[in-house]
C-alpha positions, 0 to 999 in steps of 0.5 A: 529524538529530534523534534522534527522528523525527516522522511524519505519516500521510496516509490513516489507513486499514487500512494507514497507520493500522496502521503509524502506530498502532504507531509512536505506541505506540512513543512517536514523535510521529505526526500523523494526517490523517483524513476521515470518522472525524475527529470519532470519532477525536478523541473516542475515539482509535484501536483496533487489533484485531490477531492480534499483540495488541490495543491502543488509543490513547485520544488521538492527534494527529488533524487534518482538514486538513494545513494545521493540521498541523506539518512532519515528518521523515517522511510516510507516505502511505496514500491510495488511488492513486485520490486521488493527485492530492490530494497536490498540496494535501495534502503541502506543509504537511507538508514541509521540504526533507529530509522523506522521503515514503514511499508505502505504496500499491499499483501501479507508477509512483507515485513517478515521478509524485509526483517530477514534482510535487515534484522535490527531495523525497526519496521512498521506496516502502513495500511492505506485506505485511499483511492489514488492514482498516478498516470501522468508524470508528477501528477497524483490524482486523489479521488476519495478516502485517504486514511492510513493505519500503522501497525507496529512490527518491530519498532521499540521506540514508542515515541518515534512511532507516535511522532510519525502518527502525529505528523500524519494527523497534522498533515491532514491525514487520518492516521491510527495505530492498529494491531499489526496482524489484524491490520494486514488481514483487514486490508486483505479483506478488500484487496484480495477480492477487488484487485483480482476481480477487476482484472479478471473481469476487466471492470471497476469496483462499482460494476462488480457490486451492481451485478448480484452475481459478482456482488455475492462472489465478492462477499464470499471471497471476503468471508474466505479472507476473514475465515483465514484470519480467524484460523490464524488467530485473528479474532477481531475480524467477523462478518460485520467487517465484510459488510462494512467493506461492501458498504464503503465500496458502494459509496466510493467513486468507480475505481480501478485498484492498483492491480487493474492499473498494473494490468492496463499498463502491462506491468507485473501484478502483485500476485505473490504477496496479495494472493500466493502468500496469504493463501499459503499461510492459511493452508499451513493452518488447515484453512482453504480459500478455494475461490481465491485460489482459483482467482490466483491461478487466473491472475497468474495466467493473465500476468504471463500473457500480459507483461511486456517482454 
């Protein structure tokens, strides 16, 4: 394996853009795929306003099409899961047989689906714990937190996996290796309550926790996710983790999760992998998630009324 890894970012948004920018500032060669702000970033670079210190990258390797990009050692996928089908066309130009694809996305079942499309490609999950947004061209606003957990799904090259972790840490990003299934469901403990509830009630995280009624409902939804994980054989999750997530969110700045921003900008919401898929996996082993099933149906209705034609 080479001493210095090369990276590509598919989906240069609030999350992929932030981690890619940090790696680029470290000195790693990072190739960024952009969409609407491609021309702006070509002309002006990327800017990160961060609670940990602002920085700019006046020039980046920016592309509008992966067919113009080189093969790399690591692909960081920051696409919304609503665009998962695009990976059929976006990934192949970037891949050699040992390229590690890291899915920094929300939800359950993502890696299994991508593996079915690329059976021999090494995959990992990237679980970002970060408050970040990109609402202007080429400008990422990092509000708080910023760590990432990596769960190995199918990478047999342990040295490569560890080198990616080392690069994140050297770039100033707290990064840890975690058990894959446990990591995905841990992230769901926060994602499933807060993403949907901020949309359904048109609010932010702090307001949900400041009202006793919604605070209790958020906690009960978290416990449904933990119950589903336990039913699926993930024993490391228990009530103390829900309490930890509540405390962490109490300490956060008022925050609109990614689903709330998608709603605000009239984009399709990530309902399938965030709600439908985990609810179905739990149901398949005999565990019901009634509060979250109700939220899923509400979100499906809201999405059908909200998305631009």
